[in-house]
N, C-alpha and C positions, 0 to 999 in steps of 0.2 A: 357606312355607314355611323363613319364618324362626317367625314367628307359631309351631308346630309345637315350634319348639328350646327360644325363650323358653318354652314352658311346656311342658316340658322340663327344663327350665333350675330352674322356678320350683317344679318338685314336689319334694313332702322328701321323702328316704329313708328308708325304717316302718328307727323303733326300737326297742325292747324299754325296757322296764322295770323296775326291780327289786319286788317288792312296798311294803318299802322307802317308798324313792323314793313309789310312788302310795297309799300311805297320809299318808305323810307334805303329798300336796298337797291329799286328802282335808280332812282336818284345818283348813288353813288352809283351807280351805272353809267349813266345818261349824265346827269350835269358834271358828274368828278370825273367821267372816260376812263374805270376804273376796268379791269374786264369781267368778266363774270363768269366767269375761274378765281379771281382772283377773291374777289369779290364773294363769292359762295365759301369760299374756303374759309375765309375770317368769319361769321358766318357760319358756321359750320353746316352750311346746303349744300344742295346736292344741286351740283352747276346747271343741270334740263331746269329744274320746277326757277330757280331764278331765268333762266334763259327764254323761260312758258311767262314767269311774269312782267319782263325786257321787254320780248314782242307785245300780248299785249299794250302796255303803253304805248310802242312806236305806234299802233294801228291805232290806240285811240287816240292822239296825237295825231295823225295821220299819217304819219311818216313811216305806216309797213312797207316793207318791198318784197316781200310775202303774200302777200293778201288776204292777210290776217282778219279776219270781222271786228269788226269795235267790239264795245260792249253794250251799246246800246241796238247793234244789229242783230249781235246774238240775243237780248232780250225779245228785241220784234220777232225774229226767226223761231221762237221759243211759242212765243204766243200761236206766230201764227200753227207751227204746226200741231200745239193743243187741237184750235179751231178747225182744222183740220181734221182731226182723228171727231174730233164733235158733230163737224156734218155726216163724216161718209158713214155713223154710228146712227146720224140720225134716217138718211136717206137708208140702208140698210130698213131702218124699221118702219117707211114708211113704204118701202118691199114688197115686207113682207105682210102691211096688212095691206093695200094694192092685193093682194094674191087672195089674200085672206075674204075680202066682202066680193070679188070676185067668185067666188068659189063661192058661196050667200047668197050672191045672187044669180048666180048658175043652176 
């Protein structure tokens, strides 16, 4: 029970950061050549979060080594997925309508 309480205290509350803050932190890594862990420690961040920000910035610059999608590609992917969902729903409605009218005319 005690270890469970210690773990809860050790967990950070989820914080949100402005785009300007993220850009500044990323610039420290990319432009000034500082390490992700060093910058994360200096700014009281979790290194994995800063690492994701840096990787996304690299992708947006076309310099990703991991094949990360750019922000524009992510937006397009989300838009296309939404469109596919809507088209599938429309297709199901049309199938049901066709079945209904086939029964009516029989």
